[in-house]
C-alpha positions as CSV (number, residue, x, y, z in Angstrom):
1,M,7.5,33.0,13.1
2,S,5.7,30.5,15.1
3,H,3.1,28.9,13.8
4,G,0.9,28.2,17.1
5,P,-0.5,24.9,18.3
6,S,-3.2,24.8,15.8
7,R,-0.8,23.7,13.4
8,H,-0.1,20.5,15.1
9,S,-3.6,19.9,15.7
10,V,-4.4,19.9,12.0
11,E,-1.5,17.5,11.3
12,L,-2.9,15.1,14.4
13,L,-5.9,13.9,12.2
14,P,-3.8,12.8,9.3
15,V,-1.3,10.9,11.1
16,L,-3.9,9.2,13.0
17,S,-5.5,8.3,10.0
18,L,-2.4,6.9,8.3
19,V,-1.5,4.9,11.4
20,L,-4.9,3.0,11.3
21,G,-4.5,2.5,7.6
22,A,-1.2,0.7,8.1
23,G,-2.8,-1.3,11.0
24,L,-5.6,-2.4,8.8
25,W,-2.7,-3.1,5.7
26,G,-0.6,-5.1,7.9
27,T,-3.2,-7.7,9.0
28,Y,-4.8,-7.6,5.4
29,W,-3.1,-10.9,5.1
30,W,-5.5,-12.9,7.0
31,P,-8.6,-12.1,5.4
32,L,-7.0,-13.4,1.9
33,R,-5.8,-16.5,3.4
34,F,-9.6,-17.1,5.3
35,F,-11.5,-16.5,2.0
36,T,-8.9,-18.6,-0.3
37,A,-9.3,-21.4,2.6
38,Q,-13.0,-21.2,1.8
39,G,-12.6,-21.9,-2.1
40,F,-12.4,-18.4,-3.2
41,G,-9.0,-16.5,-3.8
42,G,-6.7,-15.4,-6.3
43,P,-7.5,-13.0,-8.8
44,W,-11.6,-13.5,-8.8
45,L,-11.4,-12.7,-5.1
46,I,-9.6,-9.2,-5.7
47,A,-11.7,-8.3,-8.4
48,M,-15.2,-9.2,-6.5
49,T,-13.7,-7.1,-3.7
50,Y,-13.1,-3.8,-5.7
51,L,-15.9,-4.5,-7.7
52,F,-18.1,-4.2,-4.7
53,L,-16.1,-1.2,-3.5
54,A,-16.0,0.4,-6.7
55,G,-19.6,0.1,-7.2
56,G,-20.7,0.9,-3.8
57,G,-18.3,4.0,-4.0
58,S,-19.6,5.3,-7.4
59,L,-23.2,5.1,-6.3
60,L,-22.1,7.3,-3.0
61,A,-20.4,9.7,-4.9
62,G,-23.3,10.1,-7.4
63,W,-25.5,10.5,-4.2
64,R,-23.3,13.1,-2.3
65,G,-23.5,14.9,-5.8
66,A,-19.9,14.5,-6.6
67,Q,-17.7,17.2,-7.6
68,K,-17.6,18.4,-11.6
69,I,-13.9,16.9,-12.9
70,Q,-11.8,19.2,-14.2
71,R,-10.0,18.5,-17.5
72,G,-6.6,18.2,-15.0
73,D,-8.5,16.0,-12.5
74,W,-9.2,13.5,-15.2
75,Q,-5.5,13.0,-16.0
76,S,-4.6,12.7,-12.3
77,L,-7.6,10.4,-11.6
78,V,-6.2,8.1,-14.7
79,W,-2.8,8.0,-13.3
80,L,-4.0,7.3,-9.5
81,A,-6.4,4.2,-10.9
82,L,-3.3,2.7,-12.9
83,F,-0.9,3.1,-10.2
84,G,-3.0,2.7,-7.3
85,G,-4.8,0.0,-8.9
86,W,-1.6,-1.8,-9.5
87,T,-0.6,-1.3,-5.8
88,N,-3.0,-3.4,-4.4
89,V,-3.5,-6.0,-6.8
90,A,0.2,-6.7,-6.9
91,F,0.4,-6.4,-3.1
92,M,-2.6,-9.0,-2.7
93,M,-1.0,-11.4,-5.7
94,A,2.2,-11.1,-3.5
95,L,0.2,-12.1,-0.3
96,F,-1.6,-14.9,-1.8
97,H,1.9,-16.8,-2.1
98,G,4.8,-15.1,-0.3
99,Q,5.8,-15.0,3.5
100,V,3.9,-12.1,5.0
101,V,6.6,-10.2,6.4
102,I,8.9,-10.8,3.5
103,V,6.3,-9.4,1.0
104,L,5.9,-6.3,3.7
105,L,9.6,-5.6,3.7
106,L,9.9,-5.7,0.1
107,F,6.8,-3.4,-0.4
108,Y,8.5,-1.0,2.2
109,L,11.2,-0.2,-0.3
110,S,8.7,2.3,-1.1
111,P,10.1,5.1,1.1
112,V,13.3,4.8,-1.2
113,W,11.0,5.1,-4.3
114,A,8.7,8.0,-2.7
115,V,12.2,9.9,-2.1
116,L,13.6,9.4,-5.4
117,L,10.4,10.4,-7.5
118,A,9.9,13.3,-4.9
119,R,12.8,14.9,-6.2
120,I,12.0,14.1,-9.6
121,F,8.7,15.3,-9.8
122,L,8.0,17.6,-6.8
123,H,11.7,18.7,-6.5
124,E,12.3,17.7,-2.9
125,A,15.7,17.6,-1.8
126,I,17.5,14.6,-1.4
127,G,20.9,15.4,0.4
128,W,23.1,12.9,2.2
129,R,20.2,11.5,4.4
130,G,18.1,10.5,1.5
131,A,21.3,8.7,-0.5
132,L,22.3,7.1,2.9
133,A,18.4,5.4,3.1
134,V,18.7,4.5,-0.3
135,F,21.7,2.5,0.4
136,L,20.2,1.5,3.6
137,A,17.2,-0.2,2.4
138,V,18.6,-1.5,-0.8
139,F,21.6,-3.7,1.4
140,G,18.9,-4.9,3.6
141,T,16.8,-6.1,0.9
142,V,19.8,-8.0,-0.6
143,L,20.1,-9.8,2.8
144,V,16.2,-10.7,2.7
145,V,15.6,-11.7,-0.7
146,V,19.4,-13.6,-1.2
147,Q,20.4,-15.0,2.1
148,G,16.8,-15.2,3.5
149,N,14.1,-17.6,2.7
150,V,12.9,-16.3,-0.6
151,N,12.4,-18.8,-3.3
152,L,14.1,-17.6,-6.2
153,R,12.6,-19.7,-8.7
154,A,9.7,-19.2,-11.1
155,A,6.9,-18.7,-8.8
156,G,9.3,-17.1,-6.4
157,L,10.3,-14.6,-8.6
158,L,7.0,-13.4,-9.8
159,T,6.1,-12.9,-6.1
160,L,9.3,-10.8,-5.6
161,F,8.0,-8.8,-8.7
162,F,4.6,-8.6,-7.5
163,A,5.7,-7.2,-4.0
164,V,8.3,-4.9,-5.3
165,S,6.7,-3.5,-8.2
166,S,3.6,-2.9,-5.7
167,G,5.8,-0.7,-3.6
168,F,6.9,1.2,-6.5
169,A,3.7,1.7,-7.5
170,F,2.4,2.9,-4.1
171,A,5.2,5.8,-4.0
172,V,3.9,7.1,-7.8
173,S,0.6,6.8,-6.0
174,N,1.7,8.8,-3.3
175,V,3.4,11.4,-5.6
176,V,0.2,11.8,-7.7
177,L,-1.7,12.7,-4.5
178,R,0.3,15.2,-3.5
179,A,0.8,17.0,-6.8
180,A,-2.8,16.3,-8.3
181,P,-5.2,18.9,-8.3
182,A,-7.6,19.3,-5.7
183,T,-10.2,16.5,-6.1
184,S,-12.2,14.6,-3.2
185,D,-11.0,11.9,-1.4
186,L,-14.0,10.0,-2.6
187,L,-12.9,10.6,-6.2
188,R,-9.4,9.6,-5.5
189,A,-10.7,6.5,-4.0
190,V,-13.1,5.5,-6.8
191,A,-10.7,5.7,-9.3
192,I,-8.4,3.5,-7.7
193,W,-11.0,1.0,-6.9
194,W,-12.1,1.0,-10.4
195,G,-8.4,0.7,-11.6
196,C,-7.9,-2.3,-9.1
197,A,-11.0,-4.1,-10.2
198,I,-10.3,-3.9,-14.1
199,I,-6.2,-5.1,-13.3
200,A,-7.9,-7.9,-11.4
201,L,-10.1,-9.0,-14.0
202,A,-7.4,-8.9,-16.4
203,F,-5.4,-11.4,-14.4
204,A,-8.7,-13.3,-13.5
205,G,-9.5,-13.7,-17.3
206,N,-6.8,-16.6,-17.5
207,E,-8.4,-18.5,-14.7
208,A,-11.4,-20.2,-13.9
209,W,-14.3,-19.8,-11.8
210,P,-13.8,-21.3,-8.4
211,A,-16.2,-24.2,-8.7
212,A,-16.6,-24.7,-5.0
213,F,-16.8,-22.5,-2.2
214,H,-18.3,-22.2,1.1
215,W,-20.9,-20.0,2.4
216,P,-18.5,-17.7,4.5
217,V,-17.5,-16.2,1.0
218,L,-20.7,-14.1,1.5
219,F,-18.6,-12.0,3.7
220,I,-16.8,-10.4,0.8
221,P,-18.9,-7.8,0.4
222,L,-18.2,-6.6,4.3
223,F,-14.6,-7.7,3.7
224,A,-14.8,-5.0,0.8
225,W,-16.6,-2.2,2.1
226,F,-15.2,-2.2,5.7
227,W,-11.8,-3.5,5.5
228,V,-10.3,-2.5,2.4
229,G,-12.6,0.7,2.2
230,F,-11.3,1.6,5.5
231,A,-7.9,1.1,4.5
232,T,-8.0,2.8,1.4
233,A,-9.7,6.3,2.5
234,A,-7.7,6.3,5.6
235,T,-4.6,6.2,3.7
236,I,-5.7,8.5,1.0
237,Y,-6.4,10.9,3.8
238,G,-3.1,10.5,5.5
239,V,-0.9,10.7,2.5
240,S,-2.7,13.6,0.7
241,R,-2.4,15.6,3.9
242,L,1.3,15.0,4.9
243,P,4.9,15.4,3.5
244,I,5.9,12.5,1.5
245,R,8.7,12.1,4.0
246,I,6.6,11.6,6.9
247,S,4.0,9.6,5.4
248,A,6.9,7.0,4.5
249,V,7.8,7.0,8.1
250,I,4.4,5.9,9.5
251,M,3.7,3.6,7.0
252,P,6.1,0.9,8.1
253,I,3.8,0.4,11.2
254,E,2.5,-2.2,8.8
255,V,5.4,-4.4,8.9
256,I,5.2,-4.2,12.5
257,V,1.7,-5.1,12.6
258,G,2.0,-7.8,10.1
259,A,5.0,-9.5,11.6
260,V,3.1,-9.7,14.9
261,S,0.2,-11.2,13.4
262,A,1.7,-13.5,11.4
263,W,3.5,-14.9,14.2
264,I,0.8,-15.0,16.2
265,W,-1.9,-16.2,13.9
266,A,0.0,-18.0,11.0
267,N,3.4,-19.3,13.0
268,Q,5.7,-17.4,10.5
269,S,8.9,-16.2,12.2
270,M,12.1,-14.6,11.0
271,S,15.7,-15.5,10.3
272,L,18.6,-13.6,12.1
273,I,19.5,-12.7,8.3
274,E,16.2,-11.3,7.6
275,I,15.6,-9.8,11.0
276,M,18.9,-8.0,10.1
277,G,17.7,-6.8,6.3
278,A,14.3,-5.8,8.1
279,A,16.5,-3.5,10.2
280,L,17.9,-1.9,7.7
281,I,14.9,-1.3,5.6
282,L,13.1,0.3,8.3
283,S,16.4,2.1,9.0
284,A,16.1,3.5,6.1
285,S,12.7,5.4,7.0
286,L,14.1,6.5,10.2
287,V,17.0,8.1,8.3
288,Q,14.2,10.1,6.6
289,L,12.5,11.2,9.7
290,I,15.7,12.5,11.1
291,G,16.3,14.5,8.0
292,Q,12.9,15.8,8.1
293,K,13.4,17.2,12.0
294,A,16.6,18.7,11.1
295,S,15.2,20.4,8.1
296,T,12.2,21.9,10.3
């Protein structure tokens, strides 16, 4: 039976929303380094960014008369706060210290995690294409990490942990968004933002408040509401309305945007080995796209 053109028109907006979110996350590194250069970076920047978002989002939810939260909704919102919060905080912590493209590539092991988690919790079939995608992504990561420019000493390992764990937490968040009871996108976003703020404050507790920073840090609320807020809302809207294997294919656009922006604005380039690893990691998403088309 044909579903008609209306089905495709309904799916277009989530796709465009996810592309917008990927583009914003791909250039996310630039404001982080801008504020750091102004004397206000690290966990305190993350905490302040998400406190502005969480506070503003909570006020907006109250003003709009947010829906009554059911018991099942509370559970999913707590999981979103935990894994969505760790996704953003760990991602930002990795970007503070790591090379932009390498961090993005390690984060984008998330399609592999998404496939495995979707199999476990949503009972989606993996098949030989899923297994091939896992192999390609893991082998590509070996090239990027071992033979690339990643520092494997203590500080480099911490950045590596933040990048990889951020991607894993993002994949878990995707599963929660797809499997959770129907709660509004605003409540989901607010839960993630409060999770980010709390986790970031836990990290910031070990660091002194920045002693000297310049007036441009006054733009942090605008950065929070109009950059991070839009990126989060666009990602939630797209991910919660698209099959996981489709969202896992669209989101790597972030890597392309990040690579181009880092090359232009930060003069960061990739070695041949890293490019080969990147091709393998991104080809894992392509394999999943082919598998999705074959199953439809």
